N, C-alpha and C positions, 0 to 999 in steps of 0.2 A: 604810416598807416598799415595795419595788418590786412593781409589778403583775405578776402571772404570767398568761400567756395563751398559747394555741396558735392559729396561723393555718394552716389546711389549704389546699392548692392543688395543682392539676395543670396542667402545661404540656407542650406538644409542640413540638419543634423538628425541622424537616426540612432535609436537605441532600442534594444530588446531587453525587457525586464521579466524576470521570473515571478510575475505578479499579475493578477487579473486586471482587466481594464477598470473595474470598479475601484480596486486599491490604488491604481495609478491616478485615476481621476480624483479620488478623495485626497491624495497627496497634494493636489493643486487646489482643491475646493475647500479644504478644512484649514482654518487659520493656524491652529496649533501644530498640525502635521506639516504644513508648508514651512513653518518657522524652523523645523529641524533640518531643512536643506536649502533654505533661502533666507534672505534678510527678514527679520521679524517685522511684520507690517504694523504700522501705526493706525492705518485705516484699512479695513478688509471687508468689502461688500461684494461678495462673489455672486453676482447676478448680472444679466444683460443690462447695461447702462450703469452698473455699479462701479465703484472705484476702489483701487488698492494703492496705498502709498507707503513707501519705506525709505529710510535713509540709512546708508551704510556703505561698507566697502572692505577691501582687504586690510589687515592690520597695518601694513606698511604703505598703503596707498591712499589715494584721495577718497573723500566721502562723495557718494553719488545719491541723488534724489531720484527715485524711481516712481513715476506717476502713471498709473494704468487706468484705462476705461475698458471694461469688458463689452465686446461688440456682439458676440455670438457664443452661446454655450449649449452644447448638446451632451447631456450627461453620458459619461463613459465613452464618448466618441470624439468630441471636438470642443476646443476652447480657442476663441479668437479674441485678441485684445490689441489695442493700440497703446503705445506708451511713449512718454518723453523721458529722457535721461539728462539730468543737469549736474554740474559740479562747479563749485566755486561761484555760484550765481550765473553760470553760463550754460545755455542749452547746448548739449553736445550731439544729440540725435533725436529723431522721431522715427518710430518703427511701427509696423503691423506684424504681429506674430500669430501664426496658426499652429496649434498643437493638435495633432491627430493621434488617436488611440486605436490601434488596430489589433484585434484578437489574433494571436498566432498560437501554434501548438505549445511553444515554450512559455507563453504568458501574454505579454503585450508588446507590440512594436510601437514606439512613440516616434512620430515624425514631426519635427519642429522646423517650420519654415519662417524665416525672418526676412522682411523687406524693409530696408532702412535708408534714411537720408542722414548722412554723417556730416557734421558741420565744421568747416574751417580747420580740419586736421586735429580737432580736439579729441576725436575718437576715430577708429578705423574699423572697417568690416572685419579685418583679420583679428584685431583685439577682441571685438564683440563675439566672433565665432569661437575664439579660444575660451572666453568667459562662459559662453553658453555650454560648451563641452564640459567645463568644470562644474557648472551648475547641474547638468544632467548626470554627471558622475556622482555628485552629492545626493541627488535624488535616488539613484540606484543604491547607494550605500544605505540611505534611510529605509528604502523598501526592503533591502536584504536583512536589516536589523529587525524588521517586523514588529516594531513597537509603535505602530500608528495609533491614533486616537479614535479610530472608528470601530474599535472592538474586534478587528480581524487579527488573526494570529500570524500574519506574515505571508499568507498564500493568496 
């Protein structure tokens, strides 16, 4: 019989983007823009109580089902969501994530705090933090390219 256990962890990742809080927020709130740096959502209802669902993963890795419920949204300031992550029909984690957007002289400081319960060694906080860093790097690249769908020219 496989050992069943839960590992709880919290991590914080900070990034500063040379983009306004409005642009960074829109990169999360607009389905087409978000698809440029995150898995394309099959369901995207960006509002409090709304759901987002996508299925995907790295080319060489497993497929993950990402199932979100938005808990709190303050435009251009804060996004809070809970989500489950499943792979191969197994739940690997449940998390609450807070994304804070703070105006700074250089643009926007994004502070992402994730509190997670990681199940049975199927995922780890270290792997999740690494993936989050890669995700925010992709967001930075999308913002730097400046071809968002909200009509802004990249500033």
